[in-house]
C-alpha positions as CSV (number, residue, x, y, z in Angstrom):
1,M,362.1,98.6,102.7
2,D,363.2,101.1,100.0
3,P,362.1,99.7,96.6
4,L,365.5,100.8,95.0
5,K,367.4,99.1,97.8
6,Y,365.4,96.0,97.2
7,I,366.3,96.0,93.5
8,F,370.1,96.1,94.3
9,Q,369.9,93.5,97.0
10,K,368.2,91.0,94.6
11,P,370.9,88.4,93.9
12,M,369.6,87.1,90.6
13,P,367.2,89.7,89.1
14,T,365.2,88.7,86.0
15,G,363.0,90.5,83.7
16,R,362.2,94.2,84.6
17,L,364.2,94.0,87.8
18,A,367.4,93.2,85.9
19,K,366.7,96.0,83.4
20,W,366.1,98.5,86.2
21,Q,369.3,97.4,88.0
22,I,371.4,98.0,84.9
23,L,369.9,101.4,84.4
24,L,370.5,102.4,88.0
25,T,374.2,101.3,88.2
26,E,375.3,104.6,86.6
27,F,374.2,106.5,89.7
28,D,376.1,106.6,93.0
29,I,373.3,105.7,95.4
30,V,374.0,105.7,99.1
31,Y,371.3,104.2,101.5
32,V,370.9,105.6,105.0
33,T,368.4,103.9,107.3
34,R,365.9,106.3,108.8
35,T,364.9,105.0,112.2
36,V,362.3,107.6,113.2
37,M,360.0,109.1,110.6
38,K,358.3,111.6,112.9
39,A,361.6,113.4,113.7
40,Q,362.1,114.2,110.0
41,T,358.6,115.6,109.3
42,L,359.4,119.2,110.3
43,A,362.8,119.1,108.6
44,D,361.2,117.8,105.4
45,H,358.5,120.4,105.4
46,L,361.0,123.2,105.9
47,A,363.2,121.8,103.1
48,E,360.3,121.6,100.7
49,N,359.1,125.1,101.6
50,P,362.1,127.5,101.9
51,V,361.6,130.8,103.6
52,D,361.3,133.8,101.2
53,D,361.1,137.6,101.8
54,E,357.3,137.4,102.2
55,Y,357.5,134.9,105.1
56,R,355.5,135.8,108.2
57,P,355.7,133.8,111.4
58,L,352.6,131.9,112.3
59,S,350.6,133.0,115.3
60,T,350.0,130.1,117.5
61,Y,348.0,131.9,120.1
62,F,344.5,130.5,120.5
63,P,342.5,132.3,123.2
64,D,339.7,129.6,123.5
65,E,341.9,126.5,123.4
66,E,339.6,124.8,126.0
67,V,336.7,124.9,123.5
68,N,336.3,121.6,121.7
69,S,333.2,122.4,119.6
70,I,330.9,125.3,118.9
71,E,327.2,124.7,118.6
72,E,324.3,127.1,118.0
73,V,321.6,126.7,120.6
74,V,318.1,128.0,120.0
75,P,317.0,129.9,123.2
76,D,313.9,128.6,124.8
77,D,312.3,132.1,125.0
78,H,312.2,132.4,121.2
79,P,309.2,134.6,120.4
80,I,308.1,132.7,117.3
81,W,306.6,129.3,116.6
82,K,308.9,126.3,116.2
83,M,308.5,123.3,114.0
84,Y,310.3,119.9,114.2
85,S,309.8,117.3,111.6
86,D,311.3,113.9,110.7
87,G,310.7,110.8,108.7
88,A,311.2,107.1,109.4
89,V,311.7,104.3,106.9
90,N,312.0,100.7,108.2
91,I,310.8,97.2,107.6
92,K,307.4,98.0,109.1
93,G,306.6,100.8,106.8
94,V,307.1,104.5,106.2
95,G,306.0,107.2,108.7
96,I,306.4,110.9,109.2
97,G,306.0,113.1,112.2
98,A,305.9,116.9,112.9
99,I,305.6,119.0,116.0
100,L,304.5,122.6,116.3
101,I,305.5,124.4,119.5
102,S,303.8,127.7,120.3
103,P,305.7,130.6,121.9
104,I,304.2,129.7,125.3
105,G,305.2,126.1,125.1
106,Y,302.1,124.2,123.8
107,H,303.0,121.2,121.6
108,F,300.9,120.2,118.6
109,P,302.0,116.8,117.3
110,A,300.9,115.2,113.9
111,I,301.8,111.8,112.4
112,A,301.0,110.1,109.1
113,Q,301.7,106.8,107.5
114,L,302.8,106.8,103.9
115,R,301.4,104.1,101.6
116,F,303.6,104.9,98.6
117,F,307.2,104.4,97.7
118,C,309.5,106.9,99.3
119,T,313.2,107.4,99.7
120,N,314.9,108.8,102.8
121,N,315.0,112.3,101.3
122,T,311.4,112.3,100.0
123,V,310.2,111.2,103.5
124,E,312.0,114.2,105.1
125,Y,310.2,116.5,102.6
126,E,306.9,114.9,103.3
127,A,307.3,115.5,107.0
128,C,308.3,119.1,106.5
129,I,305.3,119.8,104.1
130,M,302.9,118.2,106.6
131,G,304.2,120.5,109.4
132,L,304.0,123.6,107.2
133,K,300.4,122.9,106.2
134,M,299.6,122.3,109.9
135,A,301.2,125.7,110.8
136,I,299.1,127.4,108.0
137,D,295.9,125.8,109.4
138,L,296.8,127.2,112.8
139,D,297.3,130.7,111.3
140,V,301.0,130.9,112.2
141,H,302.7,133.9,110.8
142,E,306.3,133.5,112.0
143,L,307.9,130.1,112.0
144,L,311.3,128.5,112.7
145,V,311.7,125.2,110.9
146,M,314.3,122.8,112.4
147,G,315.2,119.4,111.1
148,D,318.1,117.0,111.1
149,S,318.1,116.5,107.3
150,D,321.1,118.5,106.0
151,L,319.9,118.1,102.4
152,L,316.4,119.5,103.0
153,I,317.6,122.4,105.1
154,R,320.3,123.5,102.8
155,Q,318.0,123.2,99.7
156,A,315.3,125.2,101.5
157,Q,317.8,127.8,102.5
158,G,318.9,128.1,98.8
159,K,322.5,127.1,99.5
160,W,322.3,123.8,97.6
161,E,320.9,123.1,94.2
162,T,318.1,120.5,93.7
163,R,319.2,118.2,90.9
164,D,317.4,115.1,91.8
165,I,314.3,114.9,89.6
166,K,312.3,113.3,92.4
167,L,313.0,116.2,94.8
168,I,312.3,119.1,92.5
169,P,308.4,119.0,93.0
170,Y,309.0,118.8,96.8
171,R,311.4,121.7,96.8
172,Q,308.9,123.8,94.8
173,C,306.1,122.9,97.2
174,V,308.1,123.9,100.2
175,R,308.9,127.2,98.5
176,D,305.3,127.9,97.7
177,L,304.2,127.1,101.3
178,S,307.0,129.3,102.7
179,K,305.5,132.3,100.9
180,R,302.4,132.1,103.0
181,F,304.3,133.0,106.2
182,K,305.3,136.5,107.2
183,S,308.7,135.2,108.1
184,I,310.2,131.7,108.0
185,E,313.6,130.4,108.8
186,F,315.1,126.9,108.1
187,R,317.7,125.7,110.6
188,Y,319.7,122.5,110.8
189,I,319.9,120.7,114.2
190,P,321.7,117.4,115.1
191,R,319.6,114.3,115.3
192,F,319.8,114.1,119.1
193,H,317.9,117.4,119.3
194,N,315.1,116.0,117.1
195,E,314.2,112.9,119.2
196,L,310.5,113.7,119.7
197,A,309.8,114.1,116.0
198,D,311.8,111.0,115.2
199,A,309.8,109.0,117.8
200,L,306.5,110.2,116.3
201,A,307.7,109.2,112.8
202,T,308.8,105.8,114.0
203,L,305.4,105.3,115.7
204,A,303.5,106.2,112.5
205,S,305.6,103.7,110.5
206,M,304.8,100.9,112.9
207,L,301.0,101.4,113.3
208,P,299.2,98.3,112.1
209,Y,295.9,100.0,111.6
210,P,294.5,99.8,108.0
211,G,292.8,103.2,108.0
212,N,293.0,106.6,109.7
213,T,293.5,106.4,113.4
214,Y,292.9,109.3,115.8
215,I,295.2,109.5,118.9
216,D,294.5,112.1,121.5
217,P,297.4,114.6,122.0
218,L,300.1,113.1,124.1
219,E,300.6,114.2,127.6
220,I,304.1,113.6,129.0
221,Q,304.2,113.4,132.7
222,V,307.3,113.5,134.9
223,Q,307.2,111.1,137.9
224,N,309.8,111.4,140.6
225,Q,308.5,108.4,142.6
226,H,307.6,104.8,142.0
227,G,304.1,104.1,140.8
228,Y,303.1,102.2,143.9
229,C,303.9,105.3,146.1
230,N,300.9,107.1,144.6
231,T,298.5,104.1,145.1
232,I,296.3,104.5,148.2
233,E,293.6,101.9,148.9
234,T,290.3,103.1,150.4
235,E,289.6,101.9,153.9
236,P,286.3,100.0,154.4
237,D,285.4,102.0,157.5
238,G,285.9,105.4,155.7
239,E,288.8,106.4,157.8
240,P,292.2,107.5,156.2
241,W,294.9,104.9,155.9
242,Y,296.9,106.4,158.7
243,H,294.0,106.3,161.3
244,D,295.3,103.3,163.2
245,I,298.8,104.7,163.3
246,K,297.6,108.0,164.6
247,R,295.5,106.4,167.3
248,F,298.4,104.2,168.3
249,L,300.7,107.2,168.7
250,K,298.1,108.9,170.9
251,T,296.7,106.2,173.0
252,R,299.0,103.2,172.5
253,E,296.0,101.1,171.7
254,Y,295.8,98.5,169.0
255,P,292.8,97.9,166.7
256,K,290.2,95.5,168.1
257,H,290.9,92.7,165.5
258,A,294.7,93.2,165.3
259,K,296.8,90.0,165.7
260,G,300.4,89.6,166.6
261,E,301.9,90.2,163.1
262,Q,299.6,93.2,162.6
263,K,300.6,94.7,165.9
264,R,304.3,94.4,165.1
265,T,303.7,96.0,161.7
266,L,301.8,98.8,163.4
267,R,304.6,99.4,165.9
268,R,307.2,99.5,163.1
269,L,305.1,102.0,161.0
270,A,304.5,104.2,164.0
271,S,308.2,104.4,164.8
272,G,308.7,106.2,161.5
273,F,306.2,109.0,162.3
274,S,306.5,111.9,164.7
275,L,303.4,113.1,166.4
276,N,303.2,116.9,166.3
277,G,299.5,117.9,166.6
278,E,298.1,116.3,163.5
279,I,299.8,113.8,161.2
């Protein structure tokens, strides 16, 4: 309800309401109920912004109206080294992870567990510094640094100032390490593009080992079949596993010690094979 209409509808106003009612009686106020607010939005906007001589009609043409978002994608054939880094802070501890990817696709992971107090921003800097030092040790000259910390990337790019006193030494260290590369670029990526570095940092934060722990480089395999499909038991007679099926298809003879259930299984397996020379 309109607050002014509420004041006039008050039957026995007291205090400030009575004072306001007396002061408003000198005006001829007419109330009109507005049923739909959306219908008046355009009219109110035009009334508050009258057209002058410098008015130009708006161009409502949008050629890419089907585009919902624009995202920069780093091509896979980028000729320089890439580095992903991330940090993890949880109840288990603090861990950092970094991954170097060579131009031909080799991955060099590194993880570390931090035993000192860190904030989320200092952890991101620690992970980035570890990755930069690893790249220097591998004699990398051109490097593309990608991370999901908007603060770190913008400060490394020089777009944001570093005002936090805890981050000033980290920012200076990143700047000094960057000078040792022929070319280096810092680029922000969304978190879902930095999953591998995040997984390594989480692993480092949860390791229960008290000292340094060496873990062989991870090998990620892609399996398109169930694990039991690749498991083949060695036959005691030295023949391949399909020897009995092959002989049954050729001669229709069962093994010497085969029983009723084994014969039915052999017939069922043989029905799924087609004999064409050799199996």
